[in-house]
C-alpha positions as CSV (number, residue, x, y, z in Angstrom):
1,M,1.4,-1.4,-18.2
2,K,-2.2,-1.3,-17.0
3,R,-3.2,1.2,-14.3
4,H,-5.7,0.4,-11.6
5,P,-8.2,3.1,-10.5
6,S,-7.3,5.8,-7.9
7,L,-7.8,4.5,-4.4
8,L,-9.9,7.4,-3.3
9,L,-8.7,7.0,0.2
10,T,-10.6,9.9,1.7
11,A,-14.0,8.7,0.4
12,L,-13.1,5.1,1.2
13,A,-12.3,6.0,4.8
14,A,-15.7,7.7,5.2
15,L,-17.5,4.8,3.7
16,L,-15.8,2.2,5.8
17,A,-16.5,4.2,8.9
18,L,-20.2,4.2,8.1
19,S,-20.5,0.6,6.9
20,G,-17.9,-1.2,8.9
21,C,-19.1,-4.1,11.0
22,K,-17.3,-4.5,14.3
23,N,-17.5,-7.6,16.5
24,T,-17.6,-6.6,20.2
25,G,-19.1,-9.7,21.8
26,S,-16.5,-12.4,21.3
27,L,-12.9,-13.0,20.4
28,L,-12.5,-13.8,16.7
29,P,-9.9,-16.2,15.3
30,A,-6.9,-14.9,13.4
31,V,-7.4,-14.6,9.6
32,S,-6.0,-17.3,7.3
33,G,-4.8,-17.1,3.7
34,K,-1.8,-15.6,2.0
35,A,-1.2,-11.9,1.7
36,G,-2.4,-10.6,-1.7
37,E,-5.1,-13.3,-2.0
38,I,-8.9,-12.8,-2.2
39,I,-11.7,-15.4,-1.9
40,V,-14.4,-14.7,-4.5
41,V,-17.7,-16.3,-3.5
42,M,-19.6,-16.7,-6.7
43,E,-21.6,-19.4,-8.5
44,K,-19.5,-21.4,-11.0
45,P,-21.5,-20.3,-14.2
46,D,-21.0,-16.6,-13.2
47,W,-17.3,-17.2,-12.5
48,E,-16.8,-18.8,-15.9
49,N,-18.7,-16.1,-17.8
50,S,-18.8,-12.3,-18.1
51,L,-19.2,-11.5,-14.4
52,G,-16.1,-13.6,-13.5
53,N,-14.2,-11.9,-16.3
54,D,-15.1,-8.5,-14.9
55,V,-13.9,-9.5,-11.5
56,R,-10.6,-10.8,-12.9
57,G,-10.3,-7.6,-15.0
58,L,-10.6,-5.5,-11.9
59,L,-8.8,-7.5,-9.2
60,A,-6.3,-9.6,-11.2
61,Q,-5.3,-6.9,-13.7
62,D,-1.6,-6.3,-14.1
63,C,0.0,-4.2,-11.3
64,A,0.6,-0.8,-12.7
65,W,3.9,-0.2,-10.9
66,L,5.9,-3.3,-11.9
67,A,8.0,-4.0,-14.9
68,Q,7.0,-7.7,-15.1
69,K,3.4,-8.9,-15.3
70,E,2.0,-9.7,-11.9
71,P,-1.7,-9.7,-10.9
72,L,-2.9,-7.1,-8.5
73,Y,-4.4,-9.9,-6.4
74,N,-4.5,-13.7,-6.6
75,L,-8.1,-14.8,-6.8
76,V,-9.7,-18.0,-5.5
77,N,-13.2,-18.9,-6.6
78,V,-15.4,-20.6,-4.0
79,V,-19.1,-21.5,-4.8
80,P,-21.6,-20.4,-2.2
81,S,-22.5,-24.0,-1.2
82,A,-18.9,-24.6,-0.3
83,F,-18.3,-21.4,1.5
84,A,-17.9,-23.0,4.9
85,D,-15.8,-22.2,8.0
86,L,-12.6,-23.0,6.3
87,F,-13.0,-20.1,3.9
88,K,-14.9,-17.8,6.2
89,V,-11.8,-17.0,8.2
90,H,-9.9,-15.8,5.1
91,R,-8.4,-12.3,5.3
92,N,-10.1,-10.9,2.1
93,I,-13.5,-12.0,0.9
94,L,-15.6,-10.7,-2.0
95,L,-19.0,-12.2,-1.6
96,F,-21.5,-12.1,-4.5
97,Q,-25.2,-12.6,-3.9
98,V,-26.9,-12.8,-7.3
99,N,-30.5,-13.8,-7.0
100,P,-33.8,-12.7,-8.8
101,Q,-35.4,-12.4,-5.4
102,I,-33.0,-9.6,-4.4
103,D,-35.0,-6.4,-5.0
104,S,-32.1,-3.9,-4.9
105,V,-28.6,-3.5,-6.0
106,G,-26.1,-2.7,-3.4
107,I,-22.6,-3.2,-1.9
108,I,-21.6,-3.4,1.8
109,F,-18.1,-3.1,3.2
110,K,-17.5,-5.0,6.5
111,H,-14.7,-5.6,8.9
112,D,-13.9,-8.6,11.1
113,V,-17.1,-10.7,10.4
114,W,-15.7,-14.2,10.9
115,A,-12.1,-13.5,11.7
116,A,-9.7,-10.6,12.4
117,P,-8.3,-8.5,10.9
118,Q,-10.7,-9.3,8.0
119,C,-12.1,-7.4,5.0
120,V,-15.4,-8.6,3.6
121,I,-17.2,-6.9,0.7
122,Q,-20.7,-8.1,-0.1
123,L,-22.2,-7.3,-3.5
124,S,-25.9,-8.0,-4.1
125,A,-27.9,-7.8,-7.3
126,P,-30.9,-9.5,-8.9
127,T,-28.9,-10.4,-12.1
128,S,-25.3,-11.0,-13.2
129,A,-25.5,-8.0,-15.5
130,Q,-26.5,-5.7,-12.7
131,A,-23.8,-7.1,-10.5
132,S,-21.2,-6.4,-13.3
133,E,-22.5,-2.8,-13.5
134,L,-22.2,-2.3,-9.8
135,L,-18.7,-3.8,-9.9
136,S,-17.7,-1.3,-12.5
137,Q,-19.2,1.6,-10.6
138,K,-17.6,0.7,-7.3
139,G,-14.4,-0.8,-8.6
140,A,-12.1,1.9,-7.2
141,M,-13.6,1.5,-3.7
142,I,-13.3,-2.2,-3.8
143,I,-9.7,-2.1,-4.7
144,G,-9.1,0.6,-2.1
145,S,-10.7,-1.4,0.6
146,F,-8.6,-4.5,0.0
147,E,-5.4,-2.4,-0.4
148,Q,-6.0,-0.6,2.9
149,A,-6.8,-3.8,4.7
150,E,-3.5,-5.3,3.4
151,R,-1.6,-2.2,4.6
152,D,-3.2,-2.1,8.0
153,R,-2.2,-5.7,8.6
154,V,1.5,-4.9,7.8
155,I,1.4,-1.8,10.1
156,R,-0.3,-3.8,12.9
157,N,2.5,-6.4,12.7
158,T,5.1,-3.7,12.5
159,L,3.9,-2.1,15.7
160,R,3.8,-5.5,17.4
161,Y,7.3,-6.4,16.4
162,E,8.8,-2.9,16.0
163,E,12.6,-2.2,15.8
164,L,12.2,0.4,18.6
165,S,15.6,2.1,18.0
166,L,14.8,3.4,14.6
167,Y,11.8,5.7,15.1
168,P,13.5,8.1,17.5
169,K,16.7,8.3,15.3
170,V,14.7,9.3,12.2
171,A,12.3,11.5,14.0
172,E,15.2,13.4,15.6
173,I,16.3,14.5,12.1
174,F,12.9,15.0,10.4
175,G,10.4,15.6,13.2
176,G,8.7,12.4,12.3
177,S,9.2,8.9,10.9
178,P,7.6,5.7,9.7
179,H,7.7,2.8,12.0
180,F,9.9,-0.2,11.1
181,P,9.6,-3.9,12.0
182,S,12.3,-6.0,13.5
183,G,15.1,-6.7,10.9
184,Y,15.4,-3.1,9.6
185,K,18.7,-1.3,10.3
186,L,20.0,2.2,9.9
187,R,22.3,2.1,7.0
188,K,23.0,5.8,6.5
189,A,22.1,9.1,8.2
190,T,23.0,12.7,7.3
191,G,21.4,16.0,8.1
192,D,18.9,15.6,5.3
193,F,18.9,12.0,4.2
194,V,18.3,8.7,6.0
195,W,18.5,5.1,4.6
196,I,16.9,2.3,6.5
197,A,17.4,-1.2,5.1
198,D,16.1,-4.7,5.4
199,D,18.5,-6.5,3.0
200,K,18.4,-10.2,2.8
201,E,20.0,-12.6,0.3
202,G,18.4,-11.7,-3.1
203,V,15.8,-9.3,-1.6
204,Y,16.2,-5.6,-0.6
205,Q,13.3,-3.8,1.0
206,D,14.6,-0.4,1.9
207,V,13.2,3.1,2.9
208,F,14.7,6.5,2.3
209,V,13.6,9.6,4.1
210,Y,14.9,12.9,2.8
211,R,14.1,16.6,2.7
212,Y,14.7,19.8,0.8
213,P,13.6,23.4,1.0
214,A,10.0,24.0,-0.2
215,E,9.5,26.0,-3.3
216,S,6.5,27.2,-5.3
217,D,4.3,24.5,-6.6
218,P,6.6,21.7,-5.2
219,F,4.4,18.7,-6.0
220,T,4.6,18.6,-9.8
221,L,6.0,15.3,-11.2
222,D,9.0,17.1,-12.8
223,K,10.0,18.7,-9.6
224,I,9.6,15.6,-7.5
225,I,11.7,13.5,-9.9
226,A,14.4,16.3,-10.2
227,H,14.8,16.4,-6.5
228,R,14.8,12.6,-6.2
229,N,17.5,12.2,-8.8
230,A,19.7,14.8,-7.2
231,M,19.3,13.2,-3.8
232,M,19.9,9.7,-5.1
233,Q,23.1,10.8,-7.0
234,D,24.5,12.3,-3.8
235,N,23.5,9.5,-1.4
236,V,23.0,6.2,-3.1
237,P,26.0,5.0,-5.0
238,G,26.1,1.8,-7.1
239,M,28.6,-1.0,-6.9
240,F,31.1,0.6,-9.3
241,D,32.7,4.1,-9.7
242,G,30.5,6.5,-11.5
243,T,27.3,4.5,-10.8
244,Y,24.4,5.7,-8.7
245,M,20.6,5.3,-8.3
246,T,18.3,7.4,-10.5
247,T,14.8,7.3,-12.0
248,S,14.2,5.2,-15.1
249,E,12.9,7.1,-18.1
250,F,11.8,3.9,-19.9
251,F,9.0,3.5,-17.4
252,P,7.5,7.0,-17.0
253,P,6.7,7.7,-13.3
254,T,3.2,8.8,-12.2
255,V,1.9,11.0,-9.4
256,E,-1.4,11.2,-7.7
257,Y,-2.6,13.4,-4.8
258,L,-4.0,11.8,-1.7
259,K,-5.2,12.8,1.7
260,Y,-4.4,10.2,4.4
261,R,-5.1,10.6,8.1
262,G,-5.2,14.4,7.8
263,R,-2.0,14.7,5.7
264,D,-2.0,15.8,2.1
265,L,0.6,14.0,0.1
266,A,1.8,13.4,-3.4
267,Q,2.3,9.7,-4.1
268,T,4.8,9.0,-6.9
269,R,5.4,5.6,-8.4
270,G,8.1,4.6,-10.9
271,M,11.1,2.4,-11.5
272,W,14.5,3.1,-10.3
273,E,17.7,2.1,-12.0
274,V,21.5,2.4,-11.5
275,Q,23.2,4.8,-13.9
276,N,25.8,3.0,-16.0
277,D,24.7,-0.4,-14.5
278,F,21.9,-3.0,-14.9
279,M,20.2,-2.9,-11.5
280,G,16.6,-1.7,-11.1
281,G,13.2,-2.2,-9.5
282,P,10.0,-0.4,-8.4
283,F,9.7,2.5,-6.0
284,V,6.9,4.5,-4.4
285,S,7.3,7.8,-2.5
286,H,5.2,10.1,-0.4
287,S,6.0,13.8,-0.6
288,F,4.5,16.3,1.9
289,Y,5.1,19.5,3.7
290,S,6.9,19.7,7.1
291,P,4.7,21.0,9.9
292,D,5.9,24.6,9.4
293,G,5.7,24.4,5.6
294,S,9.3,25.4,5.1
295,E,10.5,22.0,3.8
296,I,9.3,19.1,1.7
297,I,9.7,15.7,3.4
298,V,9.9,12.6,1.2
299,A,9.5,9.0,2.5
300,E,10.3,6.5,-0.2
301,A,10.2,2.7,-0.4
302,F,12.0,0.6,-3.0
303,V,12.5,-3.1,-3.7
304,Y,15.3,-5.0,-5.4
305,A,14.5,-8.7,-5.9
306,P,15.8,-9.7,-9.3
307,R,14.9,-13.4,-8.9
308,F,11.5,-13.0,-7.4
309,D,8.0,-11.6,-8.0
310,K,8.0,-8.1,-6.5
311,R,4.3,-7.3,-5.8
312,Q,4.2,-8.5,-2.2
313,Y,7.7,-7.2,-1.4
314,L,6.7,-3.7,-2.6
315,R,3.3,-3.8,-0.9
316,Q,5.0,-4.7,2.4
317,V,7.6,-2.0,2.4
318,E,5.2,0.6,0.9
319,S,2.8,0.0,3.8
320,L,5.5,1.3,6.2
321,L,5.2,4.7,4.6
322,Y,1.6,4.9,5.7
323,S,2.7,4.5,9.3
324,W,4.4,7.9,9.3
325,E,3.9,9.7,12.6
326,W,5.0,13.1,13.6
327,K,7.0,13.2,16.8
328,K,4.9,14.3,19.8
329,P,6.1,17.5,21.7
330,E,7.7,16.7,25.0
331,T,5.6,17.4,28.1
332,M,6.9,19.6,30.9
333,E,7.6,16.4,33.0
334,E,9.6,14.8,30.1
335,K,11.6,18.0,29.6
336,A,12.4,18.1,33.3
337,E,13.6,14.4,33.2
338,N,15.9,15.2,30.2
């Protein structure tokens, strides 16, 4: 399986803050297009040659965290002369300006230019070769920008249509919780493990939250997986006696270390399977310290969709992990009311 570059969330957030373009003068239309889709504005000769190949190699590479081949994004080429209002309201746009009259090479990240919530990335260069070089240099940030935009849309819709009963139940146990959209239900809750599920016919998009005592150097891959397997064996049984969820060894899991909205976390990706059975699918987890540092909190998303492509299902449920919010302390007035 191919692996896309690290998302570099901290650097990306700083870059977007500096270069983002906000519309404050008028109301923008809602974005169009499908989730996981990018409009690439580029002349046809460039699209059919090396520059287009480089764009496809970056943005349509195989997803690193899926067993079956699926592209990271679906790309649609639009030539500049046809880039009219119909395409300008798309959710994700990668706009190439390749012209000998351009005297510098550069890339600009913009938000909400023609629609909202929109991500527009403009790449300018005098030649196709220089555009390809810039694409290679800034590939991680380009991917990270589109990934974050997709997540933010999911979180925005989640908060708009939130299942309000879930956050307080999970936060009461762990001191914090992701937010969950309508349709999710509490399936299991113990003192150290919660299972929140959105299970439809043929598609499961579920979240686990669990905890265990902190130990020295807790965020190595071996320790994260060992604790995961122990927690799954105790709490996630399969359909038959002697079966339970575990971590696949056939697809070695990976871990990377991120800083997101002030929280340091270890992000682990891998494949889950059911011991002594034939079920399986992708998972991603965020491991981080509790506020007092005494425990490790893990928020994990997984997908089971044996008859469908899984990229978008995983991206949707994974986005919920990024909505994690610690429970705010009660004010004196709230304490008095309780």
